[in-house]
C-alpha positions as CSV (number, residue, x, y, z in Angstrom):
1,M,0.0,0.0,0.0
2,T,1.2,3.5,-0.8
3,L,0.7,6.1,1.8
4,T,-0.7,9.5,0.7
5,L,1.5,12.6,1.3
6,A,-0.9,13.7,4.1
7,T,-0.5,10.3,5.8
8,Q,3.3,10.4,5.4
9,V,3.3,13.9,7.0
10,A,1.0,12.8,9.8
11,L,3.1,9.8,10.7
12,I,6.4,11.6,10.5
13,A,4.9,14.4,12.7
14,A,3.5,11.8,15.1
15,G,6.9,10.2,15.4
16,V,8.7,13.5,16.0
17,I,6.1,14.5,18.6
18,F,6.4,11.1,20.3
19,L,10.2,11.4,20.4
20,W,9.8,15.0,21.8
21,A,7.5,13.5,24.5
22,L,10.2,10.9,25.5
23,V,12.8,13.7,25.8
24,L,10.3,15.7,27.9
25,G,9.9,12.7,30.1
26,V,13.7,12.8,30.8
27,W,13.4,16.5,31.7
28,K,10.4,15.7,33.9
29,F,12.3,12.9,35.6
30,A,15.4,15.2,36.2
31,Q,13.2,17.8,37.8
32,I,11.5,15.2,40.0
33,M,14.8,13.9,41.2
34,R,16.1,17.3,42.0
35,S,13.0,18.6,43.7
36,P,12.6,18.4,47.5
37,D,8.9,17.6,47.0
38,G,9.5,15.0,44.3
39,A,7.6,16.9,41.6
40,A,8.4,18.5,38.3
41,H,7.2,22.0,37.4
42,I,3.5,21.8,36.5
43,Y,4.2,22.9,32.9
44,V,7.0,20.4,32.4
45,D,4.5,17.8,33.5
46,I,1.8,19.2,31.2
47,A,4.2,19.4,28.2
48,H,5.2,15.7,28.7
49,R,1.6,14.5,28.9
50,A,0.4,16.7,26.1
51,A,3.2,15.6,23.8
52,L,2.3,11.9,24.5
53,M,-1.4,12.5,23.8
54,Y,-0.8,14.7,20.7
55,S,1.6,12.2,19.2
56,F,-1.1,9.5,19.2
57,A,-3.8,11.9,18.1
58,T,-1.6,12.9,15.1
59,A,-1.1,9.2,14.2
60,M,-4.9,8.7,14.4
61,L,-5.3,11.6,12.0
62,G,-2.9,9.9,9.7
63,V,-5.2,6.9,9.5
64,F,-8.2,9.2,8.7
65,V,-6.4,11.1,6.0
66,Q,-5.2,7.9,4.4
67,F,-8.8,6.7,3.9
68,S,-10.4,10.0,3.1
69,A,-12.7,11.1,0.4
70,W,-11.0,14.5,0.2
71,S,-8.1,15.5,-2.0
72,T,-4.5,15.3,-0.7
73,A,-4.4,19.1,-0.6
74,V,-7.5,19.4,1.6
75,N,-6.3,16.7,3.9
76,L,-2.8,18.2,4.1
77,V,-4.0,21.7,4.9
78,A,-6.4,20.5,7.6
79,L,-3.6,18.2,9.0
80,V,-1.0,21.0,9.0
81,V,-3.4,23.3,10.9
82,V,-4.1,20.8,13.6
83,V,-0.5,19.7,14.0
84,F,0.6,23.4,14.1
85,F,-1.6,24.0,17.1
86,F,-0.5,20.7,18.8
87,V,3.1,21.7,18.4
88,T,2.7,25.3,19.5
89,A,0.7,24.2,22.6
90,I,3.5,21.8,23.6
91,A,6.1,24.5,22.9
92,S,4.3,27.0,25.0
93,Y,4.1,24.5,27.9
94,C,7.9,23.9,27.5
95,L,8.5,27.6,27.6
96,H,6.5,28.1,30.8
97,G,8.2,25.0,32.3
98,A,11.7,26.3,31.5
99,L,10.9,29.8,32.7
100,R,8.9,28.6,35.7
101,D,7.0,31.8,35.2
102,T,3.5,30.7,35.9
103,E,1.3,27.9,37.2
104,N,-1.6,29.0,35.0
105,Q,-0.8,30.5,31.6
106,L,-4.4,31.7,31.2
107,H,-4.1,34.0,34.2
108,P,-4.1,36.9,34.2
109,K,-6.5,37.0,31.3
110,S,-5.5,39.0,28.2
111,P,-7.0,39.7,24.8
112,M,-3.9,38.1,23.2
113,M,-4.3,34.9,25.2
114,T,-8.0,34.8,24.5
115,A,-7.4,35.3,20.7
116,S,-4.8,32.6,20.8
117,M,-7.1,30.1,22.5
118,V,-9.9,30.9,20.1
119,A,-7.6,30.3,17.2
120,L,-6.4,27.0,18.8
121,I,-10.0,25.9,19.3
122,V,-11.1,26.7,15.8
123,G,-7.9,25.2,14.3
124,E,-7.9,22.0,16.2
125,I,-11.6,21.3,16.1
126,G,-12.1,22.6,12.6
127,G,-9.2,20.8,11.1
128,T,-10.0,17.5,12.8
129,A,-13.7,17.9,11.8
130,V,-12.6,18.3,8.1
131,I,-10.4,15.2,8.3
132,L,-12.9,13.1,10.2
133,L,-15.7,14.1,7.8
134,G,-13.5,13.1,4.8
135,F,-12.9,9.7,6.4
136,I,-16.6,9.2,7.2
137,V,-17.7,10.2,3.7
138,E,-15.3,7.7,2.1
139,Q,-16.3,4.9,4.4
140,V,-20.1,5.4,4.0
141,G,-20.1,6.4,0.4
142,G,-17.1,4.5,-0.8
């Protein structure tokens, strides 16, 4: 079986994010070992967990785009949007973990953070909906 370009991109991205999650696990472990209370910074922990979950979510999207009714271009654009937001979320968690600057990146509230979160919501849900709908259409109609 030949993988579509969108599937190849999804699986490569999933692998890279998974590898990133493993490295974040080492960072988390190092912080746990050095911490008097045996805990990593909350955002190091969040980054590690998010990367693990996003890697598998990205692999799942790879299956959906492989068996989609939509064109490679539509699938690829939707996939890139979703993966972009996955990666930027993980990166922001890493930044807060490295800086140890907050325990809640959404507080205090700001218009920029609100706009970023709305873009993330629309991008992740919208892109995933496009991909999932293409998969459903192909399975029901194909």
